[in-house]
C-alpha positions as MATLAB code, in Angstrom:
seq = 'MTREPTNKFYHNTISEHIVAVADELPIDAVGMWQIVPGARRGFDLEGDALTDYVRRCIAELLSRGAVPVIGGGPDGPHDWILQRQYGSRPEEIIDSVIREWLAKGAEIEGPGGLWFCLPQYVWSPPE';
ca = [
      65.694   47.337  -10.417;
      62.944   48.107  -12.927;
      60.731   51.058  -12.196;
      57.104   50.729  -13.192;
      55.355   53.528  -15.060;
      53.337   55.938  -12.940;
      49.719   56.822  -13.645;
      49.411   60.327  -15.101;
      46.370   61.137  -12.974;
      46.728   59.168   -9.719;
      50.541   58.956   -9.577;
      50.507   55.302   -8.546;
      52.426   52.491  -10.249;
      50.821   49.903  -12.493;
      50.913   47.317   -9.680;
      49.369   49.759   -7.216;
      46.713   50.769   -9.730;
      45.716   47.150  -10.395;
      45.196   46.651   -6.658;
      43.152   49.866   -6.490;
      40.925   48.671   -9.357;
      40.213   45.420   -7.509;
      39.563   47.353   -4.284;
      36.322   48.531   -5.978;
      34.799   45.039   -5.816;
      33.106   45.385   -2.402;
      31.441   48.562   -3.701;
      30.623   47.698   -7.318;
      31.491   45.466  -10.237;
      34.479   46.365  -12.418;
      33.994   46.441  -16.200;
      36.360   45.939  -19.080;
      35.177   49.375  -20.200;
      36.961   50.728  -17.085;
      40.059   48.510  -17.178;
      41.132   49.165  -20.769;
      40.785   52.976  -20.816;
      42.407   53.161  -17.384;
      45.513   51.550  -18.861;
      45.469   53.528  -22.084;
      44.805   56.956  -20.619;
      46.572   56.603  -17.297;
      49.693   54.778  -18.467;
      49.698   55.227  -22.281;
      49.769   51.443  -22.705;
      49.184   49.744  -26.058;
      50.023   46.417  -27.673;
      51.661   43.763  -25.507;
      51.994   46.125  -22.541;
      48.248   46.823  -22.626;
      47.437   43.113  -22.933;
      49.728   42.338  -19.985;
      48.030   45.025  -17.890;
      44.537   43.726  -18.718;
      45.656   40.159  -17.954;
      47.127   41.210  -14.585;
      44.036   43.235  -13.725;
      41.689   40.321  -14.445;
      43.954   37.993  -12.443;
      43.752   40.338   -9.442;
      39.964   40.588   -9.717;
      39.639   36.801   -9.878;
      42.033   36.372   -6.941;
      39.601   38.482   -4.898;
      36.768   36.088   -5.768;
      35.213   38.006   -8.675;
      33.506   36.165  -11.530;
      32.768   37.277  -15.119;
      29.289   38.768  -15.522;
      27.111   40.902  -17.735;
      24.538   43.359  -16.521;
      20.934   42.236  -16.309;
      19.672   45.462  -17.817;
      17.670   48.258  -16.222;
      14.406   46.322  -16.411;
      15.789   42.847  -15.747;
      15.172   40.901  -12.567;
      18.934   40.463  -11.933;
      21.683   43.068  -11.655;
      24.515   40.708  -12.670;
      24.376   37.433  -14.611;
      27.212   34.881  -14.450;
      28.989   34.165  -17.753;
      30.126   30.523  -17.636;
      31.458   30.417  -21.197;
      34.800   31.837  -20.040;
      35.570   28.752  -17.941;
      35.825   27.957  -14.265;
      39.533   28.173  -13.412;
      41.235   31.587  -13.174;
      43.806   30.977  -15.922;
      41.106   29.587  -18.217;
      38.898   32.642  -17.587;
      41.794   35.051  -18.145;
      42.837   33.377  -21.410;
      39.245   33.272  -22.700;
      38.550   36.912  -21.867;
      41.847   38.119  -23.366;
      41.331   36.017  -26.517;
      37.808   37.434  -26.989;
      38.942   41.013  -26.303;
      41.837   40.764  -28.768;
      39.549   39.165  -31.391;
      37.348   42.256  -31.088;
      40.354   44.451  -31.851;
      41.288   45.256  -28.227;
      38.668   47.959  -28.305;
      37.022   49.663  -25.380;
      33.563   48.185  -24.979;
      30.757   50.204  -23.512;
      29.219   49.489  -20.127;
      27.074   46.778  -21.727;
      30.084   44.467  -22.086;
      31.902   42.172  -19.692;
      32.294   42.966  -15.992;
      33.709   41.218  -12.923;
      31.634   41.023   -9.756;
      31.703   39.306   -6.366;
      29.569   36.133   -6.412;
      27.142   37.248   -3.714;
      25.735   39.814   -6.149;
      25.476   37.438   -9.127;
      22.601   35.373  -10.457;
      23.697   32.024  -11.886;
      21.337   30.776  -14.603;
      20.540   27.061  -14.486;
      22.977   24.962  -16.496;
];
């Protein structure tokens, strides 16, 4: 039996932590700027292990109905704006987001980057 690493701050396993991250969705959107540092600081993940964590986290968010969004800005008419360029199927969205994140050097983006939000809070621009 393989034992998962435990978070240094919350003392939950990686699987438990991923579920806890997605549990935020009814309250607020979840940003990449939260996912990546949560894995790095809480579990000391880097490289393939970090990529796997981010992939699993996005998969859990999507399984709860979340969609990729960006913020509409403090003065914008919409809080969250759907980002269709990542695709429409979960695996397509996951692969696109991971590919883009890795192409940017797997860095931690600020709050102005990509988020995941429940559709009822999202504005979908006309196609």
